[in-house]
Each structure stands twice: as structure tokens, then as C-alpha cells.
N, C-alpha and C positions, 0 to 999 in steps of 0.2 A: 906588496901592490905600492904603485908611486900614488900617489897624490895628487888631487885631482887640480890642489891650489896653487895657483901661480900669482904675480905680481897682476895679472890681467882678470882674474877672479874673484882676487880680493878686495881689486879698488869697484866693480863690478856688482858685490854685497854691498859693500858700503854705499854706491848709490842708492844700490834700492832701497838701503834703511836711510838715507838721508832722505830720499822721497817718497816715505813713505812717512817721514814723522812731519813733509810741510802738511801733507794731508790730515798729518794725526794732530799736529798744535792746535789745526782751526775747530777740531771734532771737542780737541779739549778745553780750550777756551771755550766752545759753547757747553759747556756740560756737561755731556754724552757720554753713553757707559761705557762706548771703546772711543780709545781716546789715544793720543800719543803712539805708549809703548806697541797698543793691540794694532795698529797702523806700523809702525816699523814692522812686527813679524810678519805681517802677514806679508809685505812685499817682503823680505825676508826671503820668510820660509818658498815663496811664489819663486822666485826668483832662483833657490836653491835648488828647490826640483825641476826646477827646465832646465840647470844648468847641469843635472846630475844626472838629466832624461838619457844624456849622448851617454856618459857611461856605462849603461847597465843594459845599453840596446834598446831602450823604450821606443815607441816612438813619438814624438815630442806630442804631437796631436793630442793623444793619451794621456798623458802627462799633461797635458793644459782641461784637459775636459776635469780626471780627478781636482785640477785645482779648481775649477769654477764649483763642482759638487761638493767638493770640502768645501769651499768658503760660504756656501750655498746656508748651509748647516750654521754655520758658524758665525749668519749674517742674523737668520730667520731666529737667532736667537738675544741677537737686539732689540725685536721686533714684538711690542708688546701693547695692549688694547688696556684702556686707561678711561673710563667715564665712556664718557660717548667719542672717545679719540683713540685715533692711531698715534702710535709714536717709534719712533727707531726706523722708518723704514725709509728714509736722507742715509741714518750710519751703516745701517744694512748694504745701500747702494754703493758706498764711502768705502766698506771693506773689501766691496766685488768689484772696483775699479781701482783699487791699490792691490789687490792682487792684477789683474790685471796689465798694471806698471811693476811691479816686480818680476811678472812673466817676462813687457819686455824687453827688462831689461838684463834677463837672464840669457834673453835671443841676443841680447845686443844689438839692439838696438833704441843707443842710447839717447836719442835727440827725440824722438817719437814716446817716450818715455817720462820727459824734460816736459815736450810743448803737451801729454794729456798734464799731469799735474800742474802745472800751471790752466789746463780748463777745468779742472774739476776746483782746485780754489775759487775760481772767477764763478762757476754756479756755485759753490757756498757760499761765497759771499755776497752772492746776488739774491739771498735768501729776503733782509730789510731793505732791501728798492724795492723789490716782487712787491711787498706788506704795506709798501708806502703808496705806489701806485697802484693797487688796488688787482692784481693779477694774483697773487698769493695768498690764501689762508694762512693763520697761525696753526690749523691744526684738519683734520679732516675728519668730516662725525664718521662713525662708524652707525652700517647696514641697522637696522636693529632686526629681528624676526623675533619671531614669536613663538615659544614651544608647545606646542599644544597638550 
């Protein structure tokens, strides 16, 4: 069996890891449960699944759907309720977006992957600015439900 590893695939995998690391560093600095390594692995895995989908004759759209579903499962594990607050939603969204970045690298659209990574960084960094001008609260309260 011939390997799919070429210089281009190797560089694509490295780019996916680097872009995942950029998002992961921000999450790590914010002391979030999914940090540097998790974002790197999500991006790398999504990239590899996307590149390999052509090797075993799968439809890329089906592979993308599987990636989205799998990351949804991982992301759900980062969301939790604490007292009257929900936490981890932004981290879950960053994992989901990081998978999309890896998928984008996997199809070879490197400029789009870089632009999306920069947009993610801007969005994540905007939290403190939005708080200062009163457009974002510290955490959204959970709607309390009374159980009969």
C-alpha cells in the first residue's frame, strides 16, 4: 500500500496544528478546559480525516458531517451549569470552529483557513472590549425551571 504522506500533506498537517495552536493558546491563556493541545488535536484530526476521505472513496460532505457531529459531542463535554450560570459555550464553539479550520486546511484552502483563524482570534479577544462597553455580561444566567 502506498502512503498518502507527501511533502504537501505533511505541510498541511503542520499548518492545521499551527492554526489550532493559535486558537488554543488564547483558550489556554483564558484558563479554559479545552486549551492548546485539545485545539491542536481537533484541527489535526479534522484535517487528516478530510485528506484521507479521498483515499477510501468517501464523499467529502459525509466526512465533514461526521467531523461536525463528533466535535459536537466533544464540545458538549465542555459545557456545564454552575449555580445560575452556563459555562463553556464559547470553548465549545471554538472547538467547533477549530474543526472547521482543520477541515479547510484538509481540502487545501489555506488562505481561507488562515483568515478564519484570525477572525476567531478577533472574536475571542473582543470579550473584554464588549464587557467594557456593556454589550456582554460576564455569564448568562440559566433559566430556572421548577420541578413539580
